[in-house]
C-alpha positions as CSV (number, residue, x, y, z in Angstrom):
1,X,16.1,-13.0,-9.5
2,X,17.7,-10.4,-7.2
3,X,17.9,-7.9,-10.1
4,X,14.2,-8.3,-10.8
5,X,13.4,-7.7,-7.1
6,X,15.7,-4.7,-7.2
7,X,14.0,-3.2,-10.2
8,X,10.5,-3.9,-8.8
9,X,11.6,-2.3,-5.5
10,X,12.9,0.8,-7.2
11,X,9.7,1.2,-9.2
12,X,7.5,0.6,-6.1
13,X,9.6,3.1,-4.2
14,X,9.2,5.7,-6.9
15,X,5.4,5.2,-7.1
16,X,5.2,5.2,-3.3
17,X,7.1,8.5,-3.1
18,X,4.8,10.1,-5.6
19,X,1.8,8.7,-3.7
20,X,3.1,10.4,-0.5
21,X,2.7,13.7,-2.3
22,X,-0.5,13.1,-4.4
23,X,-3.7,12.7,-2.4
24,X,-5.4,10.2,-4.7
25,X,-2.5,7.8,-5.0
26,X,-1.8,5.7,-1.9
27,X,1.8,5.3,-0.8
28,X,1.5,2.5,1.7
29,X,1.0,-0.5,-0.6
30,X,3.8,0.6,-2.9
31,X,6.1,1.3,0.0
32,X,5.3,-2.2,1.4
33,X,6.1,-3.7,-1.9
34,X,9.4,-1.8,-2.0
35,X,10.3,-3.0,1.5
36,X,9.5,-6.6,0.4
37,X,11.5,-6.3,-2.9
38,X,14.5,-4.7,-1.2
39,X,14.5,-7.4,1.5
40,X,14.7,-10.0,-1.3
41,X,17.3,-8.2,-3.3
42,X,19.8,-6.4,-1.0
43,X,20.2,-6.3,2.8
44,X,22.1,-3.0,2.5
45,X,19.3,-1.4,0.4
46,X,16.6,-2.8,2.7
47,X,18.4,-1.4,5.8
48,X,18.7,2.0,4.1
49,X,15.0,2.0,3.2
50,X,14.0,1.2,6.7
51,X,16.0,4.2,8.0
52,X,14.3,6.7,5.6
53,X,11.8,9.3,6.7
54,X,9.4,8.0,4.0
55,X,9.4,4.5,5.6
56,X,9.1,5.8,9.1
57,X,6.3,8.2,8.2
58,X,4.1,5.9,6.1
59,X,4.9,2.3,7.2
60,X,6.5,2.1,10.6
61,X,3.3,2.2,12.6
62,X,1.6,-0.3,10.2
63,X,4.5,-2.7,10.4
64,X,4.9,-2.5,14.2
65,X,1.2,-2.3,15.2
66,X,-0.7,-3.5,12.2
67,X,-2.5,-0.1,12.3
68,X,-3.1,2.9,10.1
69,X,-4.6,6.3,10.4
70,X,-8.2,6.7,9.1
71,X,-6.9,9.0,6.4
72,X,-4.4,6.4,5.1
73,X,-7.1,3.6,5.2
74,X,-9.6,5.8,3.3
75,X,-7.0,6.9,0.7
76,X,-6.1,3.3,0.0
77,X,-9.7,2.1,-0.1
78,X,-10.8,5.0,-2.4
79,X,-7.9,4.4,-4.8
80,X,-8.5,0.7,-5.0
81,X,-12.3,1.3,-5.5
82,X,-11.6,3.7,-8.4
83,X,-9.1,1.4,-10.1
84,X,-11.3,-1.6,-9.7
85,X,-14.3,0.3,-11.0
86,X,-12.4,1.0,-14.2
87,X,-11.8,-2.7,-14.6
88,X,-15.4,-3.5,-13.8
89,X,-16.6,-1.1,-16.5
90,X,-14.2,-2.4,-19.1
91,X,-15.3,-6.0,-18.4
92,X,-18.9,-5.4,-19.4
93,X,-18.9,-8.5,-21.5
94,X,-17.0,-10.7,-19.1
95,X,-19.3,-11.6,-16.2
96,X,-16.9,-13.9,-14.4
97,X,-14.3,-11.2,-14.5
98,X,-16.7,-8.8,-12.9
99,X,-17.6,-11.3,-10.2
100,X,-13.9,-11.8,-9.4
101,X,-13.4,-8.0,-9.2
102,X,-16.3,-7.6,-6.9
103,X,-15.1,-10.4,-4.6
104,X,-11.6,-9.0,-4.4
105,X,-13.0,-5.5,-3.8
106,X,-15.3,-6.8,-1.0
107,X,-12.4,-8.7,0.6
108,X,-10.2,-5.6,0.4
109,X,-12.9,-3.4,2.1
110,X,-13.6,-5.9,4.8
111,X,-9.9,-6.5,5.5
112,X,-9.1,-2.8,5.8
113,X,-12.2,-2.2,7.9
114,X,-12.0,-5.1,10.4
115,X,-8.4,-6.4,10.4
116,X,-6.3,-3.3,10.3
117,X,-6.7,-1.2,13.4
118,X,-7.4,2.6,13.1
119,X,-5.1,4.9,15.1
120,X,-5.3,8.6,15.5
121,X,-2.6,10.7,13.8
122,X,-1.3,12.1,17.0
123,X,-0.9,8.5,18.3
124,X,1.2,7.7,15.3
125,X,3.4,10.7,15.8
126,X,4.0,10.2,19.5
127,X,4.9,6.6,19.2
128,X,7.6,7.1,16.5
């Protein structure tokens, strides 16, 4: 099981690192998944990940304050919306699948809008 978490963590880290560079791919969910998987697979790897600039820049404020910049929130919401739209279109003959996708999408939007605080970018930089 530890090997599986290690592999998933490395894949999540890779996708999250790419997402840190590409504007349409969010890095935060993948880096959160990497942190979770590394915590389950290796304490040494988890500690290393928590000390990286990638973690500190993209996740530290979220983990400590449950807050994100508006840019990060919008990037995640846009990417999820686009990905779920593709699924919605492809499920044209599966109405229950479409209903489930809409429900998950609405929950996602409401959660990011009302449960995760929005911070200003300079607030994030000064508190690190």
